[in-house]
C-alpha positions, 0 to 999 in steps of 0.5 A: 490500562492495557491497550486492546489488541484484536490480534493479540495471540496471533503469531506471524513469521514474515519472510519478505523483501521490499514493500508488499508483505512487509506492509501487511506485517506492519498492519498486523503488528499494529493490531497486536500480532507478534510479527517476527521478521526473518532476514538473511545474514547478508544485510537483510531486507534490501529495503533497509538501504533502498531509501538512500536512492531517494535521498532519505536516511537509512541508518541502523537507528534512523531509517524512517521509510523502513520504519513505516513498513516495519514498526512494532515487529521483532527481527531475527537474522538467519541463514536458512541455507544451513541446517541450523538456520533451517531448524530455527525457521521450522521451530518458528513456524511450528508455533506460528499462525501465519507464514507471510512472504512475498518470495517466489515459490521456486525460491521457497522450494529450495529452502523447504518453505513452499506451501506443500512442504509446510502444510505437511509439517504444520497442517494448521499453519496459514501461508500468506503469499504475495506474487507478481502475476498469479499462481497459474500460467507461463508467467507465474514464476516471473519476478514482479514488482509494484511498477511492473506487475501492478502499474505497467501490466495493470493498464494504468501507465498506458491507459491514463496517459498515452494518446494513441500514436501522438508523439507528444505523450509518454507514459506517466511515472508510477507512484511508488509503493501504491500497488504494494500497500494496496495488496497488503491491505487485501492480504491482511483481510484474507489472512485474518479470515483464514486464521479464524477458519484455521482456529475453528477447523484445525486446518490451515490454508494458503492465501494468495494475492498478486499485484497483477490481479489486484490491479485488475480488480481495482480497475474493474469498472475500466476493464469491463467498460473497455469492451463497451467502448469506454477508453482512457486517457481523456483529453480536456476537450472530451473529459467531463468538466464535473470531475476535472482539475482547473488552474486557479488565480494562485497557480494551484489546481482545484477539482470540483466533483459532481456525481449526482448530475441531475441534482447538482448540475444546475447548482454547479453552473450557478456557482460558476456564473453560468446560469444561462446553461441551466435549462439548455438541452445541450447541457442537461445530461451528463452523456452530452459532455462526451461529445467534443463539440459540447464539452470543449467550449464548456471546458474552456469557459470553465477554465476562464471562470476558475482562473478568477479566484484562488483555489481556497476561495473556490473551495470555500464556495463549493463547500458552503454549497455542500458540493464535493471538491478538493485542492490538489495536494503534493506529497510534501503538502501532506506533511503539514496538513492539519487534517492529516495530523489531527487524525494521526495519519502522519505524525512526528516521530522522535527517535532515541538518538535525538533525530526526528522524522514525519512518519505515516500510520496505517489508515486502519483504525479500531474504536476499542484499540485506539491509536496503536503504539509505535516502536521503530522497525527492528534493526537487523537481527535485533531480537535474534538471541531473545527469540532463540531463547523463546524457542528453547535454545540454551546459551551454548547452542545459541553461541554455536549458531552465532559463531557459525554464522547460522544466526546473526545478532545485532551488536 
């Protein structure tokens, strides 16, 4: 039985580098869109070889990290600086619903791929463009990556770890790719909405999303709260014990979570053997724990209590009481986590060359679609000839473009 694909019939031309736009294209491909990844002829997307920097493989036929972002796409390799390459690009866009890119506007203008130019040529086309710092202002054209525009400028690296002028602190290192993939999820939602509108009205649109703007939106509680005196980072002595990690007897960290303080605080105290705190006015309100003189001794008391049992023992105790809690995992723990595996969040991919790797699926699911199929990310120019034929080029024309270097086909 053919798999239901909500985005079947939607054609996406993706011109991207690294993570953000590629992640959006991957999710759209999973949902049935025909995503054609356009790459240059000089090595293509530099994320193809980026995994080597962290010790991961990056072979043509075995590039797991690249596959996470580019599965289920097709690929064509073009030199858009040549007349022939630009002509192919325009033919692709003429039949497309979406042009997805994270190239900067100035670079796009040089190739005639900016929104103003494309909107004149293809008025029904939706252009989805990711950038670093937003469309306006003096910094609109700055290069921006996940670690700079999202994590550094978005407040997280400083606000979560630097305690004023203390010499014993320094900013945390950012978790790579989080900002990129978060932007990609937002971009997919906005792009699909714009495509729906374009099909109804016949009028295309430009969808834009920035790393910096996304970071601010995600931190909206903290950004708005800062004007009222709420600031991070918190130290142990002034951080709520109802959502802080505690080290257990086995060396693992366990984090309880009490959101409804009025309802659950007494149960929390009881589970820790601190029944004497129940009814004590010092511990009767959540706001009191913002005071160091109250929070610090409680935190020290709870640290000793949690150190008497393993993290799994505490998880069982809190779970049986129906209180939210979790053991802190490392990324390597997720690779073997039964909950991640049974939900197909991670899975073992067997490659045609006999190698295997644990890969990650998109978290977006549909009851009707079921689990998306998985085809490894395309090799550079893997489908160039196939796509040129679909665009109406003949054998001789294709051979001329291949010989001239305007187009590259993977061997």
